N, C-alpha and C positions, 0 to 999 in steps of 0.2 A: 398777296403779302399783308395788305391792310386787314382783310378779313381774318387771316391767321392770327394777327396780333390781337384783334378784337376777341377772337375765340379764346385765346390763352388768357386774356384778362378776365373775360366773363366766367370762364371755367374755374379759375383758381384764385383770383384776387379777392381779398376780404373787402366787404363793402355792402352797400344797399342799392336797391333799384328804385328810383323815384317814379311814382305813377302819376304822370301829368297828362292823362289821356281822357279827361272829361270831354264827352262829345255833346251833340245838340241837346239830348234829353237831360243830362246832368249838369250842363254848364250854368243854367240860371241859379241852381242851388249852390254851386261852388262860388259863384260871384256874390251871392247874398251873404254867405259865410265869410267871404273876404271883406265884406263891408260895402259893396256896391249897392246903392238903393235900387229897388225894383223899377222905379220910374226911369232910371238910366238905361234900362234894357229896351230901347225904343223899337229895335228890329233885329233880325238875326245877324246881318253884317256887322252892326255896331256891337252886338253881344260878343261876336267872335273877335272883334278888335280889342275889346276889354279883357277877354280871357287870354289873348295872346300877350297883352301888356303885362298881365299878372305873371304868366309863364316866363316872359322875358326878364322880368324883375327877379324871379327866382333863379333862373338859369345863369344870369350874370352876377349874382351875389357872390362875394368872395369865398364863402364856404362851399359853394356848389361846384365842386371839382372832382376829378377822378380819384383824388386821395381817399375819399370815403364814399362818394356816390359813383359807383362803377358802371351804372346803367340807368337809362331813363326811357319810359314808355310814353309815346306821344300820339295825339290825334292827327289825322291827315291834314286838317286845316292848319295845324301848327307847322307841319313839315312843308307845307306849301308857302310858308312865309320865311322871312329872313331875320337874323339877329346880327347886328353890326356888319351888314353887307354880305353875310354868308347864309346859305340855306341852313335852317335850324339844325338838321341832322349833322351837317358838316361843321357847324359851329360847335356843337356838343363834342364831337370827336376830335376835331383839329385844335380847338382852342381850350377845351375843358378836359379832354381825355376821358369822356363818358360815352359808353356804347349805346347807340340809339336803337329803339324798337318802335314799330308802328302798330297801333291798334287797328285790326282789320274787320272785326265783327260789326254787324249793322243792326244790332238789336235782337230781341228774343221773340219766339213764338209763344202763344198762350200755353199755360201749364197743362201737361198731360203726364200721367203716371208719376206725379210728384216732382216733375222737373220742367224746365223751360229750355228747349233746344234753341240754338241759334237760328235766326232767319237765314235762308239761302243768301250767300254773300255775292251780290251783283258785281260783276266785273272784277272778280278776285284775281284772275291771272294777269289782267292789265295792271291792277294795283300793285301786285307783287313785282312785275317787271319794272314798273316805275320806281318802287322802293329800292330795288336792287341796283338801279342806276345812280342812286344817291349813296351816302355813307350810312345806310341802314343795315344793321346786322340781323335783325329778326322781327318777328311779329308777335302780337298777342290777340287771342280770341277767347271771349268769355261766354259761358253758359251758366245756368243756375239750377241748384238742387235744393228742394224744400223737404222732401220726405224720403225715407229709406226704402224705395221701391226698386227691386232689382231690374225690372224691365226698363224703367226710366233711366236709371243710372247707367246701365249697359248702353242704352241709346245715346246718352250724353258722351260717354267715352268713345264709342264707335265714331260719332260725328267729329269729335275733337281729333282723333287719330287720322281720320280721312282728310280733314283740313290740314293737319300737320304734314301729310305726305305731299299735298299740293304745294305747300309753302316750301318744304325742303327741296322740291324739284327746281325751285328758282334760286337755290343757293342760300336761302335764309333760314335762320334758326327759329323754330316755333315755340312760343310760350302758350301752353294749354291751361286755361283757367276754368275748371268746373267748380264754381263757387258754391259751397254749402252755406245757406243763409244762417246768420247768427241767431235769428229768431225762429229757426226751425223747431217744431215741437219734439223732434227726435234727432237733434243735431249729432249726438255721439254715434247713434246707430247709423245715420246717413254717412258719417265720416268713415266708420269702420267698413261699411259696404263699398264706398267709393275706393278706399285703399285696396280692398281685396279685388275689386273689378279691375282697377288700374294695373295691379301686379299681374293678374291673369292675362289681360289684354297685351301687356308688354311682352309676355312670352310668345304670343302669337304674332306680334307685329313684325313685318319684314322691313328690310332696309338698314343702312348703316348710319343714318343721320341721328344725332343726339336730340333729346327732347328736354324741354324746360317745363316744369309744372309750377303754377301759382295757385296755392291752396289756402283755404280759410284756416286761421289759427285753430288747432283742434282742441277739443275738450280733454283728451288724453294726451299728456306730454309724450313726445317722441312717437306718436302714432304713425308718422310717415317716414320713420327712419329707414325702412327697407327701400323706399323710393329714393331717399337721399343717397343710399349706397348702391343703387342699381346701375349696372354698367351702361345702360341706354340713356341715363338721365344726367344731363349736364349740371343743372342746379334745381333746387326746390325753393321757390320764393313763397313768402307768406303775405297774404292780404289781410288787412285789418277788418274789412267787412262792416265797418260801422263802430267797432270798439273804439273808445277814446284812447288817447295816446298812453296814459299810464297802464291801462289794462292790456293794450296791445303789446307794449314793451315787456310787461311781466310775463305774458303768455309766450312771446317769442323767445325770451331767454331760457325757457324750459323745453325748447325743441332744437336739439342738436342738428346742425347742418342747414337749417332753414334760415333765410335771410329776409330782411324787410323789403317789401315792395308795396309801400303804403301810399295812400292818397290823402284822405282826411286826416289821418294821424301824422302825416308829414307837414301839411300846409294849414291845418285847422286853426293854428294860433296866429297866423299872419293876417294883417289887416292893411287895406289900402291906405288908411290914415297914418300908418306908422312912418316916422322919418326913416331915412335909409339906414342909419346906424342901428336903430331899434329893430328894424326889419331884419337886417343881417345878423344881429345878435340872436334873435329868436330862432331864425332858421338854423344857425350854427348849433345852438343848444339842442334843437330837435334832431338834426342830423347826427350829432354826437350820441344822443340817447339811443337812436335806432341802430347806429353802427355798433355801439357797445352791446346791445341786445342781440345783434346778429353775429357777433364775433366772440363774446364772452358769455358762456352758457352757465346757467345755474346748475348746481349739483343736485341730481334727483335722488330722493330718498328711496 
């Protein structure tokens, strides 16, 4: 019953998906942008205490509710901790009405054929069983595309779909994130090829489980419209990929059916030094801007 309710919300409710899943490699940079001095990062346990405090402050802010934030992606270290006496996933769902997802990838292999595949995910089945025992609805796995090379992009999509099958077998909904880098020297061509390969592979894929895609905001507006409308696809999320918030919002508004799942463009204006009122006001302004770009689309010429 709970998962059915989550599914209905995630499939149809207007809103955004917060990307709060910075892991070991990206955590120091996230904390520096938040205003934590590098000298404070004395060791890894303390670093994760600091990032959890930042996430807790965001998650408990008045504007961070299921009214506009209908999902959130989290790192395992966050889900192993509590907020106000509840496991973080349970707090999100039971107290805020937000559908929780778990980041499961464990980094990337060196580039080959213009892409970086995911490293083999150690202990994936055990992690999925653990997540399913909590109020976790789904997962996210990221890989990277730099160049429009068919062999590389087909390898990325095959790996993502194979991972999705394993995730769905545990009753969880997979978010597939084959990110095209925004500084790719051939970004538009890579995006076109990725779209074509995804659509072709979806026709070959077996199984009844729905898929969620998280894709870089494209150069060509509505490039991913066929994926948005595909019967196997639950939602198409947009990642900002390093675009600042004004650029990300403008691009998102020109892509029908895509909704924000931003990290830097969501929390980039928040600072540890802010008093709670200023922190909440800035977060609310940002959520409102991302929500509007996700739900009110520009008219394309």
